[in-house]
Structures are given as structure tokens and as C-alpha cells.
N, C-alpha and C positions, 0 to 999 in steps of 0.2 A: 504493500500500500504506500509506504513512504516514497518508493521509487517513482510511482506514477505522479505524485504531487511534485516531486523535483523536476520531472520532465515537463509538467504543465507550467511551472514557474519559469523554466528556461525557454520555453517556446513562445509564450505570450510576450508581446512587445508593444511599445507605444511609439507613435509617430510624433516627432518633435520638429520644431522649425524655429528659425531665427531670421530676422530681416535687419539689414544695416543700410544706412544711407552712406554711400561713398561717392563724394563729389556729385555728379549729376545722375547717378544710378542707384537703384535699390539692388542690393545683393541678398539673395534668398538662399538659405541653406536648409535642407531637410534631411533628417536622419532618424533612425530608429534607436531606442534607448539601449540596444545591444551593440551600438557603435557601427551599424551598417548604414551606408548612405542610401537615401531613398531615391534611387535613380529612376528616371522615367515618371516621376510624380508630376501631376498636373497642378500648376500654380496659377491662381487668378488674383489680380489686384482689383479690389472692389471699392467703390465709393457709393454710399447710400444704396447698397445692394445691386448696383449697376457695375458690370464688368468693364474695366478700363483696359486691361492687358491680360493675355493668357500666354504662358510659356510652359516648357517642360524641363525638369531638372536633368542635368547630365549624369554621367556614371559616378560622379563624386557627390551627387545630391545638390548641386549648385546651379543657380541660374541668375540672370541679371535682367532688369528692365529699367527703362528711363524713370527717374524719380519724378513724381507729380509735384505740383505746387503745394503750398501750405493747406492743411485740411486733415480730416479724419478718414482713415482708410482701414481696410481689412485685407490681409493676405490669407487666401484659402488654399490649403495644400491637400491634395487628394492622391494618395499613393495606391489606391485600389484595395480590394479585399477588406473594406471597412475601415481602412487606416486613413483618417482625415483629421486635420487640425486647422485652427484659425488663429491668427494673430491680429488683434485690433491695435492700431497705433495712430498717433497724431504727428504730423510733420509741422514743425514750427517754421515761421518765416525766417529765411536766411540761416538755415542749418546746414553745416558742412558734414557732420558725422553724427549719427544717432543709431541706437540699437534697440530692438524690441524682440521679445520672444524668449525662448528657453536658453539657458546656459548649459552647455554640454556637461560640465563637471557636476552641476547639481543634479542633472537627470541621471547620470551614471551613479552618483552617490545614493540617490533614492532607490535605484534599481538594486544595488547591492544590499542596502538596508532592508528592502522588501524580501530579498532572497534569504538573508540571514534570519529575519523574523520568521519566515516560513519554515525554515529548518528548525528553529527553536520550538515552534509550535508542534512540528512533527515529532521531535524528540520527546517533548513533554507528553503528548498524547500516547506515544508508544510506551513510555514508562508508566503512565497511569493505567493503560490497558494491561500491561504485565502484572502490575500490582493487583489489579482487580481480578485477573485470571488466577493468580497464585493464592488469593484469599477466598476464592469461590469454593464451596463445599464439593467434595468428590461425588460423582453421580452414583446413585444406588441402583443395584441390579434387582 
């Protein structure tokens, strides 16, 4: 039973994304929390639910689009298979560099913390089950 739980913990993953303003472009990076780039993910830049630009990430999970003017925007990243994330951000007037979205280090730390907590729960449940089984009365014939 613990083996199945460990496999499920290692298989599930979350799509993460980050958008940066670099000069006159938005640089979008998409990856899974297991450090795999989200290559071929569809990326949309939205304003008031209207699509302004659509691009696809490369094999490194990166893409770039022209930066729009000041305002509120959403980056929608869809990597298929139910893997989707959105980043809502505001571009201030006269901004040269700005970042919004997930930080890779914090995503990886949360993933490891979740895996360790899952293992602790599995060990605790196994020990409790063993204790219960050893204290159960022997069956009568």
C-alpha cells in the first residue's frame, strides 16, 4: 500500500508559470513542479478576457511576446491534459523590469515538503496498523 501512495505522489505535478517584463517584451516561462519544462504549452495574453496575443512555448518552456502598455493583464498557460494556470498582473507606466508568477525555488520546496509529509503520514499509518494488528485478539476456531 505505501508503494502505491509514493508512486501517486511522484506522478502528480503542477503547472507553474512566470512572466517578466524585459525591455519591450514579456518573457513567459512555464514548467512543471518536477522541474520539467512545459514545452508546446499554449500561452495567451488577455486583457478584460479578450485575447491580445497567442504563442506556444519552446522545448525549454519559454516564449516571448511584445509587452503591452500600462494596464491589467492575464497570462493563461495551457499545457494540455488538464494542466492550466493563470497569472494576473499589472504593468505600471514606464516599467523596464517586472516579474509576476511563481518562483521556481519555492515551488520545488513545496513539492519536497509535500512528499516528505506524505511519507511521514504513510509511516505513521503503517505503525498504527501494526500496533492495532498485534493487539487484536487471536481468532477462535
